[in-house]
C-alpha positions in Angstrom: 0.0 0.0 0.0 1.5 3.4 -1.0 2.2 6.0 1.6 -0.4 8.8 1.8 0.6 12.0 0.1 -2.0 14.4 1.5 -3.6 14.9 4.9 -7.0 13.7 3.5 -5.4 10.5 2.2 -3.6 10.1 5.6 -6.9 10.4 7.5 -8.6 7.9 5.2 -6.1 5.2 6.1 -7.1 5.4 9.8 -9.8 3.6 11.7 -12.8 5.8 12.6 -11.8 6.1 16.3 -8.2 7.1 15.4 -9.5 9.5 12.8 -11.7 11.2 15.4 -8.8 11.4 17.9 -6.4 12.8 15.3 -9.0 15.3 14.1 -9.3 16.6 17.6 -5.5 16.9 18.0 -5.2 18.7 14.6 -8.0 21.1 15.6 -6.3 22.0 18.9 -3.0 22.5 17.1 -4.5 24.8 14.5 -6.3 26.8 17.2 -3.2 27.4 19.2 -0.3 27.7 16.8 0.7 30.4 14.4 -1.8 30.5 11.5 1.2 30.7 9.1 2.0 27.1 9.8 1.4 24.7 6.9 0.5 21.0 7.1 1.9 18.2 5.1 2.3 14.4 5.2 5.7 12.9 5.4 6.8 9.5 6.5 3.2 8.4 7.2 2.5 11.2 9.6 0.9 14.7 9.4 3.3 17.5 10.2 2.9 21.2 10.9 5.7 23.4 9.9 6.6 27.1 9.3 7.3 27.5 5.5 10.4 29.4 4.3 8.0 32.1 3.0 7.1 32.9 6.7 10.4 31.9 8.3 13.3 32.1 5.8 15.9 30.8 8.2 14.3 27.3 8.2 15.2 24.4 10.5 18.3 25.2 12.6 19.6 21.7 11.9 19.1 21.8 8.2 18.4 25.3 6.7 17.0 23.9 3.5 14.1 22.3 5.4 11.2 24.4 6.8 11.0 25.0 10.6 9.2 22.1 12.3 6.3 22.8 14.6 4.5 19.6 15.5 3.7 16.1 14.1 1.0 13.5 14.6 1.6 9.8 13.8 -0.7 6.9 14.2 1.4 3.9 15.4 0.2 0.4 15.9 -0.5 0.7 19.6 -0.6 4.5 20.2 -0.9 7.9 18.6 2.3 10.0 18.8 2.2 13.7 19.2 5.6 15.3 18.5 5.9 18.9 19.6 9.3 20.1 18.5 9.8 22.9 20.9 9.8 20.3 23.7 12.9 18.7 22.2 14.8 22.0 22.2 13.7 23.8 25.4 13.8 21.7 28.6 11.7 24.3 30.5 8.8 23.6 28.1 8.9 19.8 28.8 8.5 20.4 32.5 5.4 22.5 32.0 3.9 20.0 29.6 4.6 17.1 31.8 3.0 18.8 34.8 -0.1 19.6 32.8 -0.2 16.1 31.3 -0.3 14.5 34.7 -3.7 16.2 35.3 -5.3 14.5 32.3 -7.7 11.8 33.3 -6.8 9.4 30.4 -3.5 7.6 30.5 -0.8 9.6 28.7 2.7 8.4 28.1 5.1 11.3 27.5 8.7 10.7 26.4 10.7 13.9 26.3 14.2 14.3 24.9 16.0 17.6 25.3 18.9 18.4 23.0 
């Protein structure tokens, strides 16, 4: 089966319950992040990024790539939410972890600071 190339194709590959969950996550991201962020599908996941037209400097690790914002992936046993500011600012991960502990549903958060 070929990899989805658009967000619509990506969502069609998901089961109805996962599609609903990911739709809610996407809605929350769009409501809270910069409206200049664009969305694409890469490596079987939907990704939000700041295009070069809005942020010419691009990704600090690879200036030819757009600046990453967040990504959502539907894995076999979980849905992964990747918020890239968490990986670069350790103060953000502490706030996110504290807020996540208050969520009633079980949440597994793996944070890596670089």
